[in-house]
C-alpha positions in Angstrom: -2.7 21.8 -4.2 0.0 19.4 -3.0 1.0 19.9 0.6 4.4 19.5 2.2 5.1 16.1 3.6 7.5 14.1 5.7 8.6 12.2 2.5 10.4 15.4 1.4 11.7 16.3 4.9 15.1 18.1 4.8 17.5 19.5 7.4 19.4 22.7 6.6 22.6 23.4 8.5 22.6 27.2 8.8 25.4 29.5 10.0 24.5 33.1 11.0 26.0 35.8 13.2 22.9 37.3 14.9 20.3 35.4 16.9 17.7 37.8 15.7 17.9 36.2 12.3 16.1 33.1 13.6 12.8 34.9 13.3 13.6 35.9 9.7 14.6 32.4 8.8 11.4 30.8 10.3 9.2 33.4 8.7 10.9 32.9 5.3 10.2 29.1 5.5 6.6 29.7 6.2 6.2 32.2 3.4 8.0 29.7 1.0 5.4 27.1 1.8 7.6 24.8 3.9 6.4 23.3 7.2 9.0 23.9 10.0 9.3 20.8 12.3 12.4 21.5 14.4 15.2 23.9 15.3 18.2 22.4 16.9 21.3 24.5 18.0 24.5 22.9 16.9 27.2 25.5 17.8 26.2 28.3 20.1 29.2 30.7 20.1 29.6 34.4 20.7 30.9 35.1 17.2 28.5 32.8 15.3 25.7 30.4 15.6 25.2 27.1 13.7 21.7 25.6 13.7 19.9 22.7 12.1 16.5 23.7 10.7 14.3 20.8 9.7 11.2 21.3 7.5 8.9 19.5 5.2 8.9 20.4 1.5 6.5 19.6 -1.3 9.1 17.9 -3.6 12.8 18.0 -4.4 12.5 21.1 -6.5 10.7 22.9 -3.6 13.4 21.8 -1.1 16.0 23.3 -3.4 14.2 26.5 -3.7 13.8 26.7 0.1 17.5 26.2 0.5 18.3 29.0 -2.1 16.0 31.4 -0.4 17.4 30.9 3.1 21.0 31.1 1.6 20.1 34.5 0.1 19.2 36.0 3.4 21.8 38.7 4.4 24.0 37.3 7.2 22.9 33.7 6.6 24.9 30.8 5.0 23.5 27.4 4.3 26.4 25.0 5.0 24.6 21.9 3.8 21.1 20.4 3.2 20.4 16.7 4.0 17.5 14.7 2.8 16.1 12.9 5.7 14.3 10.3 3.8 17.5 9.2 1.9 19.4 9.2 5.1 16.8 7.0 6.7 17.4 4.4 4.0 21.1 4.7 4.2 22.4 1.1 4.4 18.7 -0.2 4.1 16.0 -0.4 6.7 16.4 -4.1 7.5 18.8 -6.3 9.4 18.7 -9.9 10.6 18.9 -10.9 14.3 19.0 -14.2 16.2 16.4 -15.7 18.4 18.7 -17.8 20.4 21.9 -17.0 22.4 25.3 -18.2 21.3 27.3 -17.8 24.4 28.6 -21.2 25.1 29.8 -24.3 23.3 26.5 -26.0 24.3 24.6 -23.1 22.6 26.7 -23.6 19.5 26.3 -27.4 19.5 22.5 -27.1 19.6 22.0 -24.1 17.2 24.5 -25.4 14.7 26.6 -28.5 14.4 26.4 -31.2 15.5 22.9 -30.7 17.0 21.3 -29.1 13.9 21.9 -32.5 12.0 19.1 -34.0 14.2 16.7 -31.3 13.1 17.6 -31.9 9.5 17.1 -35.6 9.9 13.7 -34.9 11.4 12.6 -32.8 8.5 14.0 -35.3 5.9 11.8 -38.0 7.6 8.7 -35.6 7.7 9.0 -32.5 5.5 6.0 -30.9 7.0 8.1 -30.6 10.2 10.0 -27.7 8.5 7.0 -25.5 9.4 7.6 -26.0 13.1 11.4 -26.4 13.2 12.5 -23.6 10.9 11.7 -19.9 10.1 9.2 -21.1 7.5 6.2 -20.8 9.8 6.6 -17.1 10.1 8.3 -16.1 6.8 7.0 -14.3 3.8 8.9 -13.6 0.5 8.0 -10.2 -0.9 8.7 -10.7 -4.6 8.8 -8.2 -7.4 10.2 -7.9 -10.9 10.3 -4.1 -10.6 7.9 -3.5 -13.5 5.3 -1.4 -11.5 7.1 0.2 -8.6 4.6 2.4 -6.7 3.2 4.8 -9.2 6.5 5.3 -10.8 6.5 2.6 -13.5 9.1 0.1 -14.7 12.1 1.0 -12.6 13.8 -2.4 -12.4 14.7 -4.7 -9.5 17.4 -2.4 -7.9 15.0 0.6 -7.7 12.3 -1.7 -6.3 14.5 -2.9 -3.4 13.9 0.0 -1.0 10.1 -0.4 -1.5 10.3 -4.1 -0.8 12.5 -3.4 2.3 9.8 -1.0 3.5 7.1 -3.6 3.0 9.1 -6.1 5.1 9.4 -3.5 7.9 5.6 -3.1 7.8 5.2 -6.8 8.0 7.3 -6.9 11.1 6.0 -3.7 12.8 2.3 -4.5 12.4 2.1 -8.3 12.5 5.5 -9.7 13.7 5.9 -11.5 10.3 9.5 -12.0 9.1 9.6 -10.9 5.5 12.3 -10.9 2.9 12.7 -8.6 -0.1 13.2 -10.6 -3.3 13.8 -8.4 -6.4 14.1 -10.5 -9.5 16.3 -9.5 -12.6 13.7 -10.8 -14.9 10.3 -9.8 -16.3 9.6 -13.0 -18.0 6.6 -14.9 -16.5 8.2 -18.4 -16.9 11.5 -17.2 -15.2 9.6 -15.5 -12.3 7.4 -18.4 -11.7 10.2 -20.9 -11.7 12.4 -18.8 -9.5 9.7 -18.4 -6.9 9.0 -22.2 -7.0 12.7 -22.8 -6.3 12.8 -20.6 -3.3 9.4 -21.5 -1.9 10.7 -24.1 0.6 12.0 -21.3 2.8 8.6 -19.5 3.1 5.2 -19.9 4.6 3.7 -17.4 2.1 4.5 -15.4 -1.0 3.6 -11.7 -1.3 3.8 -10.6 -5.0 4.3 -6.9 -5.3 4.7 -4.2 -8.0 4.3 -6.6 -10.9 2.6 -4.9 -13.8 -0.7 -6.1 -15.5 -1.5 -8.4 -17.2 1.7 -10.3 -16.4 0.8 -10.2 -12.7 -2.4 -12.2 -13.2 -0.5 -15.1 -14.9 2.2 -15.1 -12.4 -0.2 -15.4 -9.5 -2.4 -18.0 -11.2 0.5 -20.3 -11.9 2.1 -20.0 -8.6 -1.2 -20.7 -6.8 -1.6 -23.8 -8.9 2.0 -25.1 -8.2 2.7 -24.1 -4.6 1.3 -25.5 -1.3 1.6 -22.1 0.4 -0.6 -19.1 -0.1 0.3 -16.6 -2.9 -1.1 -13.0 -2.6 -0.7 -10.2 -5.1 -1.0 -7.2 -2.7 -1.6 -4.7 -5.5 -4.7 -6.6 -6.4 -6.2 -8.2 -3.4 -4.8 -6.0 -0.6 -6.2 -2.9 -2.4 -9.5 -4.7 -3.1 -10.0 -5.7 0.6 -9.4 -2.0 1.8 -11.6 -0.6 -0.8 -14.5 -3.0 0.1 -14.1 -2.2 3.9 -14.0 1.5 3.1 -17.0 1.2 0.8 -19.1 -0.8 3.4 -18.5 2.0 5.9 -19.1 4.8 3.4 -22.5 3.3 2.6 -23.2 3.2 6.3 -22.6 7.0 6.3 -25.0 7.8 3.4 -27.6 5.1 4.5 -27.4 3.0 1.4 -27.1 -0.8 1.0 -24.4 -2.4 -1.1 -27.0 -4.6 -2.9 -28.8 -1.5 -4.1 -26.0 0.7 -5.4 -24.2 1.1 -8.8 -20.4 1.3 -8.6 -18.2 2.6 -11.4 -14.6 1.2 -11.3 -12.3 3.5 -13.3 -9.1 1.8 -14.4 -9.2 -2.0 -15.1 -5.6 -2.9 -14.3 -4.4 -5.2 -11.5 -6.1 -3.3 -8.7 -9.2 -2.5 -10.7 -9.8 -6.1 -11.7 -9.5 -7.3 -8.1 -11.7 -4.5 -6.7 -14.4 -5.3 -9.3 -14.2 -9.1 -8.6 -14.5 -8.7 -4.9 -17.3 -6.2 -5.0 -19.2 -8.5 -7.3 -18.6 -11.4 -4.9 -20.0 -9.2 -2.0 -23.2 -8.7 -3.9 -23.0 -5.1 -5.3 -26.2 -4.1 -7.0 -24.4 -3.3 -10.2 -20.8 -2.6 -11.3 -19.7 -0.9 -14.4 -16.0 -1.2 -15.3 -14.4 1.5 -17.4 -11.0 1.4 -19.0 -9.3 3.7 -21.5 -11.5 2.2 -24.2 -14.7 3.0 -22.4 -17.2 0.7 -20.6 -15.8 -2.8 -20.5 -17.9 -5.3 -22.6 -17.6 -9.0 -23.0 -17.5 -8.6 -26.8 -14.3 -6.5 -26.8 -11.3 -7.9 -28.5 -8.0 -8.5 -26.6 -9.5 -9.1 -23.0 -7.5 -11.4 -20.8 -9.3 -14.0 -18.7 -9.6 -11.7 -15.7 -10.9 -8.7 -17.5 -13.3 -10.9 -19.5 -14.7 -12.3 -16.3 -15.3 -8.8 -15.0 -17.0 -7.9 -18.3 -19.2 -11.0 -18.2 -20.3 -10.4 -14.6 -20.9 -6.7 -14.5 -22.9 -3.9 -16.3 -26.4 -5.4 -15.9 -28.0 -2.4 -17.6 -25.9 -3.0 -20.7 -24.4 0.5 -20.8 -22.2 1.3 -23.7 -19.8 4.2 -24.3 -17.6 6.5 -22.2 -17.0 7.1 -18.6 -19.6 9.9 -18.6 -22.3 7.4 -19.6 -21.2 5.1 -16.7 -21.2 7.9 -14.1 -24.7 9.2 -14.7 -26.8 8.1 -11.9 -24.1 6.0 -10.2 -23.7 5.9 -6.5 -20.0 5.2 -6.2 -17.0 5.8 -8.3 -13.6 4.0 -7.5 -10.7 5.4 -9.4 -7.5 3.4 -9.7 -6.3 5.0 -12.9 -4.6 8.4 -13.3 -4.9 12.0 -12.5 -7.5 14.5 -13.7 -9.9 12.0 -15.2 -12.9 13.1 -13.1 -14.5 16.6 -13.0 -16.9 18.3 -10.6 -19.5 18.1 -13.5 -19.0 14.3 -13.7 -19.8 14.0 -9.9 -22.8 16.2 -10.2 -24.2 13.7 -12.7 -24.2 10.9 -10.2 -26.9 9.9 -7.7 -27.6 11.8 -4.5 -24.8 11.7 -1.9 -22.2 10.2 -4.2 -19.2 8.4 -2.9 -15.8 9.1 -4.6 -12.7 7.0 -4.1 -10.0 8.8 -6.1 -7.1 6.5 -5.5 -4.5 7.3 -8.1 -1.3 8.2 -6.3 0.2 10.7 -5.7 -2.1 12.7 -8.0 -5.8 11.5 -7.8 -8.4 11.4 -10.5 -9.9 14.6 -9.0 -8.5 16.9 -6.3 -10.1 16.0 -3.0 -11.1 19.5 -2.2 -13.1 19.7 -5.5 -14.7 16.2 -5.0 -15.9 17.3 -1.6 -17.9 20.0 -3.1 -20.3 17.4 -4.4 -19.5 14.1 -2.8 -20.8 12.9 0.6 -17.7 10.8 1.2 -14.2 11.2 -0.4 -11.3 8.8 0.0 -7.8 8.9 -1.6 -4.5 6.9 -1.5 -2.7 9.9 0.2 -1.6 10.2 3.8 -2.3 14.0 3.8 -6.0 13.5 3.3 -8.7 11.8 5.4 -9.8 8.3 4.6 -6.5 7.0 3.2 -7.0 3.7 1.4 -3.8 2.0 2.3 -2.9 -1.6 1.8 -0.9 -1.7 5.0 -4.3 -2.0 6.7 -4.5 -5.5 5.2 -1.4 -7.4 4.3 0.3 -7.7 7.7 -2.8 -9.1 9.5 -3.9 -11.1 6.4 -0.6 -13.0 6.3 -0.6 -13.3 10.1 -3.8 -15.1 9.8 -2.6 -17.3 6.8 0.5 -18.3 8.7 -1.2 -19.1 12.0 -3.7 -21.2 10.2 -1.1 -23.1 8.2 -3.0 -22.1 5.1 -2.1 -23.6 1.7 -4.1 -21.3 -0.5 -6.2 -18.1 -0.4 -10.0 -18.0 -0.9 -12.4 -15.3 -1.9 -14.1 -16.0 1.6 -10.9 -15.1 3.3 -10.8 -11.8 1.5 -14.4 -11.0 2.2 -14.0 -11.9 5.8 -10.9 -9.6 6.1 -12.8 -6.7 4.5 -15.8 -7.1 6.8 -13.6 -7.4 9.9 -11.7 -4.2 8.9 -14.9 -2.3 8.4 -16.3 -3.4 11.7 -13.3 -1.9 13.6 -14.8 1.5 13.0 -17.6 1.9 15.6 -20.8 3.8 15.1 -19.5 6.6 17.4 -16.3 6.9 15.3 -17.9 6.7 11.9 -18.0 9.9 9.9 -17.5 11.3 6.5 -13.8 11.8 7.3 -13.3 8.4 9.1 -14.5 5.3 7.3 -11.4 3.2 7.8 -9.2 2.9 10.9 -5.7 4.3 10.9 -2.7 2.1 10.2 -1.6 2.5 13.8 -4.8 1.2 15.3 -3.7 -1.8 17.4 -6.9 -3.7 16.6 -6.4 -3.8 12.8 -3.8 -6.6 12.3 -5.1 -9.0 15.0 -8.7 -8.5 14.0 -8.0 -9.3 10.3 -5.8 -12.2 11.3 -8.5 -13.8 13.4 -11.1 -13.3 10.5 -8.7 -15.0 8.1 -8.0 -17.9 10.4 -11.7 -18.4 11.0 -12.4 -18.4 7.2 -9.4 -20.7 6.6 -10.9 -23.2 9.0 -14.1 -23.1 7.1 
């Protein structure tokens, strides 16, 4: 069952004539399945009371139902209902600010003309000086074509903009990286690549985001070949790094070694390919990749280069057939596919103490409560469940390390180092079936990953 969450937080402005109705209102909200978070009196008068009631709903329809139920109470009128998430994004969640004062003519002469001409000449003489004398050294472009926005699909660049803004906020909050949302009005690989090439001089790194597979593979490959700054598709590599970190700790919980386990990866899109590749590089005992056509085999027609690499470097037992064949006796299943694809019976066919990462969001491959009937460790992509696999654990610190190292590219060793560092933040005393990755607000996360990436970059 989906629980109410802050993403569907609403405020009802309610007018009523008797203070005794407050109890009836709060009871009704609870019975309706909403979570009450605040009561604020707006207009306390003798003849009437106006109060703001804030609660979490399950979704937009549920919020509308709650409003109607409250409005139907005798003696109660709902004046208005506001959506707190939409209000939060009113006017966007980003703004620019200056790092230097502009209070005097001297300030203006140094920050801008004529003094800035000296900076331009210095960079013209030595282009590498741009990294130290401009915003480049701390700037990342968050680039999307809007073709795979969250789990919502191809919504286009305008609808992708609030997501990219949010991503930029996370960069700043967790790693003090200045990030810019760049939403492109094209889903043509050539145009995307050329556009990013043209804007690259401003940035110290490129974070590709919400670009659908297989186009995302080609965009990233070509940009990595052409640019002298790191290019990172977070949906692929950020997810893979968190999954590996979580898996290392989940295996600690059940007392198994990664070299001795079989992992099934369900869903071989952008995230699935990257997860499979990183686990194979980490030395997983065996990995079986399963897509909509069944177990991935090198002989299959229509495989792009990335999927073919996975097919050629996995499935050591030569299994053929369906997901059920792959799961039998497996130690781990990592789902990055869609809702309802796993059953309790599937999990019972796995090895002792199975590990289940059901990461389809918002509706996972199996309901976590059902998975916990069988699995020793369960992780999801949701914030209302323990063990959330969340990319925000990785990308701020990862780019902080890249920028501080002046990295020109990204290596598998950097990704492995980041995953191991993230896993190590969870101490033996903290480790449990419900805590295999640190929370996003753990202050150690970003700097620990940044240091690991820097060390790997230096070789």
